[in-house]
Backbone as ProteinMPNN parsed JSONL, in Angstrom:
{"seq_chain_A": "MIEVRGVNDPKFGQGEFVERNAYILDGHYRRFIVMEEILTELITMGFVIKYAEENTGFAPYGDENPEIIRIIAKRL", "coords_chain_A": {"N_chain_A": [[1.133, -7.242, 10.642], [0.969, -6.02, 7.415], [-0.589, -5.455, 4.338], [-0.866, -3.727, 1.46], [-1.919, -1.668, -1.334], [0.435, 0.273, -3.067], [1.582, 3.618, -3.968], [2.878, 3.221, -6.324], [1.427, 1.464, -7.762], [-0.287, 0.444, -10.741], [-2.962, 1.386, -10.883], [-3.038, 3.675, -9.413], [-4.04, 7.012, -9.199], [-6.049, 6.754, -11.053], [-9.488, 7.084, -11.894], [-12.055, 8.678, -9.874], [-10.949, 11.396, -8.052], [-10.667, 11.502, -4.564], [-9.39, 12.226, -2.138], [-6.049, 13.024, -0.943], [-4.044, 10.594, -2.369], [-6.196, 8.837, -2.673], [-8.83, 7.286, -4.409], [-11.807, 6.671, -6.343], [-12.625, 4.026, -8.301], [-14.436, 2.398, -10.717], [-16.535, 2.102, -8.873], [-15.219, 1.291, -6.604], [-13.518, 2.073, -3.701], [-10.233, 3.152, -3.195], [-7.34, 3.536, -1.299], [-4.12, 4.547, -1.636], [-0.876, 3.791, -0.515], [2.08, 5.413, 0.664], [5.121, 3.992, 0.92], [7.404, 4.784, 2.468], [6.254, 6.642, 4.193], [4.408, 5.143, 5.742], [6.152, 3.387, 6.999], [7.69, 5.149, 8.549], [5.669, 6.145, 10.23], [4.924, 3.787, 11.619], [7.319, 3.204, 13.009], [7.485, 5.498, 14.592], [5.32, 5.006, 16.234], [6.321, 3.06, 17.823], [6.973, 0.578, 16.767], [9.053, -2.081, 15.537], [10.499, -2.674, 12.482], [10.343, -5.639, 10.836], [10.259, -6.744, 8.326], [9.995, -5.406, 5.102], [8.738, -4.718, 1.988], [8.167, -3.636, -1.341], [6.567, -4.649, -4.153], [5.747, -6.439, -7.198], [3.887, -9.498, -7.753], [3.031, -10.393, -5.294], [0.252, -10.453, -4.995], [-1.216, -11.513, -7.314], [-4.018, -11.446, -9.515], [-6.263, -12.74, -11.676], [-5.704, -11.112, -14.671], [-4.21, -9.176, -13.521], [-1.394, -7.851, -11.749], [-0.667, -6.361, -9.252], [1.287, -3.662, -7.802], [2.382, -4.145, -4.658], [2.618, -3.412, -1.179], [4.239, -4.98, 1.435], [4.485, -5.466, 4.858], [5.989, -6.459, 7.864], [5.795, -5.948, 11.185], [6.803, -5.428, 14.568], [5.684, -4.659, 17.767], [7.407, -3.177, 20.378]], "CA_chain_A": [[1.308, -7.506, 9.243], [0.237, -5.071, 6.571], [-0.472, -5.646, 2.891], [-1.661, -2.674, 0.831], [-1.438, -1.154, -2.616], [1.247, 1.472, -2.941], [1.408, 4.656, -4.984], [3.487, 2.743, -7.574], [0.467, 0.579, -8.409], [-0.794, 1.018, -11.995], [-4.27, 2.029, -10.726], [-2.904, 4.938, -8.691], [-4.374, 8.19, -9.993], [-7.17, 6.48, -11.947], [-10.815, 7.214, -11.311], [-12.468, 9.952, -9.273], [-10.131, 11.818, -6.918], [-11.413, 11.697, -3.323], [-8.459, 12.988, -1.316], [-4.67, 12.631, -1.214], [-3.776, 9.164, -2.574], [-7.433, 8.056, -2.597], [-9.633, 7.394, -5.63], [-12.862, 5.694, -6.575], [-12.56, 3.507, -9.662], [-15.438, 1.345, -10.911], [-17.315, 1.947, -7.663], [-14.39, 0.739, -5.532], [-12.646, 3.065, -3.055], [-8.867, 2.691, -2.941], [-6.353, 4.467, -0.743], [-2.786, 4.058, -1.965], [0.027, 4.137, 0.57], [3.483, 5.713, 0.39], [5.824, 3.067, 1.801], [8.262, 5.494, 3.427], [5.398, 7.291, 5.187], [3.856, 4.164, 6.683], [7.258, 2.886, 7.814], [7.99, 6.201, 9.532], [4.57, 6.165, 11.202], [5.037, 2.594, 12.467], [8.471, 3.393, 13.896], [7.082, 6.54, 15.547], [4.374, 4.386, 17.164], [7.023, 2.09, 18.658], [7.151, -0.714, 16.104], [10.307, -2.42, 14.872], [10.192, -3.245, 11.175], [11.015, -6.921, 10.631], [10.293, -7.001, 6.881], [9.245, -4.42, 4.317], [9.048, -4.799, 0.566], [7.144, -3.204, -2.296], [6.88, -5.386, -5.367], [4.675, -7.21, -7.829], [3.994, -10.923, -7.48], [2.46, -10.732, -3.994], [-1.2, -10.623, -5.024], [-1.77, -11.557, -8.67], [-5.426, -11.835, -9.604], [-6.64, -12.678, -13.093], [-4.627, -10.555, -15.501], [-3.564, -8.098, -12.761], [-0.299, -8.166, -10.85], [-0.454, -5.013, -8.72], [2.412, -3.311, -6.933], [1.876, -4.302, -3.296], [3.537, -3.213, -0.056], [4.102, -5.923, 2.538], [5.264, -5.079, 6.027], [5.836, -7.17, 9.116], [6.335, -5.102, 12.233], [6.537, -5.916, 15.925], [5.704, -3.594, 18.762], [8.263, -3.495, 21.526]], "C_chain_A": [[0.411, -6.554, 8.462], [0.467, -5.465, 5.123], [-1.428, -4.665, 2.23], [-1.114, -2.349, -0.55], [-0.669, 0.135, -2.368], [0.99, 2.448, -4.075], [2.082, 4.277, -6.307], [2.593, 1.759, -8.319], [-0.066, 1.228, -9.683], [-2.141, 1.729, -11.869], [-4.197, 3.354, -9.972], [-3.187, 6.102, -9.636], [-5.533, 7.978, -10.945], [-8.486, 6.643, -11.195], [-11.057, 8.599, -10.743], [-11.607, 10.249, -8.052], [-11.025, 12.071, -5.716], [-10.62, 12.59, -2.376], [-7.064, 12.462, -1.616], [-4.536, 11.104, -1.245], [-5.021, 8.278, -2.491], [-8.314, 8.352, -3.804], [-10.752, 6.363, -5.605], [-12.804, 5.318, -8.042], [-13.515, 2.331, -9.772], [-16.209, 1.044, -9.625], [-16.534, 1.426, -6.465], [-13.443, 1.814, -5.002], [-11.274, 2.448, -2.796], [-8.028, 3.829, -2.376], [-4.996, 3.827, -0.968], [-1.791, 4.629, -0.954], [1.43, 4.442, 0.042], [4.3, 4.914, 1.403], [6.659, 3.786, 2.86], [7.438, 6.151, 4.54], [4.851, 6.296, 6.202], [4.95, 3.573, 7.555], [7.616, 3.894, 8.906], [6.928, 6.235, 10.622], [4.649, 4.967, 12.146], [6.175, 2.733, 13.472], [8.146, 4.422, 14.975], [6.146, 5.974, 16.612], [5.019, 3.29, 18.011], [7.186, 0.711, 18.059], [8.57, -0.848, 15.567], [9.926, -3.113, 13.574], [11.021, -4.513, 10.987], [11.207, -7.216, 9.145], [9.486, -5.924, 6.198], [9.702, -4.519, 2.873], [7.864, -4.291, -0.237], [7.495, -3.831, -3.626], [5.608, -5.959, -5.982], [4.87, -8.675, -7.445], [3.399, -11.346, -6.147], [0.976, -11.073, -4.072], [-1.741, -10.632, -6.452], [-3.215, -12.046, -8.634], [-5.856, -11.67, -11.049], [-5.475, -12.174, -13.911], [-3.911, -9.399, -14.8], [-2.437, -8.651, -11.891], [0.138, -6.848, -10.201], [0.825, -4.879, -7.891], [1.877, -3.271, -5.501], [2.995, -4.008, -2.296], [3.209, -4.269, 0.994], [5.031, -5.514, 3.655], [4.946, -6.023, 7.171], [6.535, -6.322, 10.169], [5.942, -5.663, 13.6], [6.656, -4.753, 16.899], [6.54, -4.045, 19.954], [7.546, -3.24, 22.832]], "O_chain_A": [[-0.746, -6.326, 8.814], [1.592, -5.773, 4.728], [-2.643, -4.75, 2.408], [0.013, -2.712, -0.888], [-1.074, 0.975, -1.564], [0.269, 2.139, -5.025], [1.871, 4.954, -7.314], [2.96, 1.274, -9.389], [-0.278, 2.44, -9.709], [-2.438, 2.603, -12.683], [-5.189, 4.079, -9.899], [-2.639, 6.167, -10.737], [-5.969, 8.93, -11.593], [-8.569, 6.366, -9.999], [-10.366, 9.561, -11.079], [-11.543, 9.443, -7.123], [-12.029, 12.774, -5.825], [-11.134, 13.591, -1.878], [-6.9, 11.563, -2.441], [-4.869, 10.417, -0.28], [-4.898, 7.076, -2.258], [-8.518, 9.508, -4.175], [-10.659, 5.33, -4.943], [-12.919, 6.174, -8.92], [-13.414, 1.372, -9.006], [-16.501, -0.112, -9.322], [-17.12, 1.147, -5.418], [-12.663, 2.393, -5.758], [-11.172, 1.353, -2.244], [-8.014, 4.938, -2.911], [-4.754, 2.699, -0.541], [-1.862, 5.802, -0.589], [1.901, 3.811, -0.904], [4.184, 5.135, 2.609], [6.614, 3.418, 4.034], [7.873, 6.208, 5.69], [4.833, 6.582, 7.399], [4.714, 3.285, 8.728], [7.82, 3.516, 10.06], [7.252, 6.342, 11.805], [4.46, 5.122, 13.353], [6.01, 2.417, 14.651], [8.494, 4.234, 16.14], [6.175, 6.412, 17.762], [4.345, 2.659, 18.826], [7.507, -0.237, 18.776], [9.204, 0.138, 15.191], [9.117, -4.041, 13.576], [12.251, -4.465, 10.98], [12.184, -7.852, 8.749], [8.405, -5.565, 6.665], [10.892, -4.419, 2.571], [6.708, -4.491, 0.137], [8.571, -3.592, -4.173], [4.542, -5.961, -5.366], [5.899, -9.043, -6.879], [3.272, -12.542, -5.887], [0.49, -11.895, -3.296], [-2.631, -9.845, -6.776], [-3.585, -12.919, -7.849], [-5.813, -10.562, -11.585], [-4.381, -12.737, -13.858], [-3.094, -8.716, -15.416], [-2.517, -9.763, -11.37], [1.178, -6.289, -10.551], [1.356, -5.855, -7.361], [1.016, -2.452, -5.178], [4.161, -4.315, -2.54], [2.055, -4.434, 1.389], [6.213, -5.248, 3.435], [3.785, -6.349, 7.42], [7.722, -6.018, 10.052], [4.892, -6.285, 13.758], [7.607, -3.973, 16.852], [6.386, -5.156, 20.461], [8.116, -3.453, 23.902]]}, "name": "protein", "num_of_chains": 1, "seq": "MIEVRGVNDPKFGQGEFVERNAYILDGHYRRFIVMEEILTELITMGFVIKYAEENTGFAPYGDENPEIIRIIAKRL"}
């Protein structure tokens, strides 16, 4: 099971650039994931994708409702 912020999250690109898809904002390091890339990597590693969705509503906190990627994968 994987739950991460994706590149469609509103905080993507904010703060100090560290490296590709990674930023420090308010002292917090965040690496944002490209859904298609992580799915390809999982499949290459021998996983079968059981569920994959990128959406809001998965992890609301206070006044934030970030774009989150959720994946359930099983290794064969």
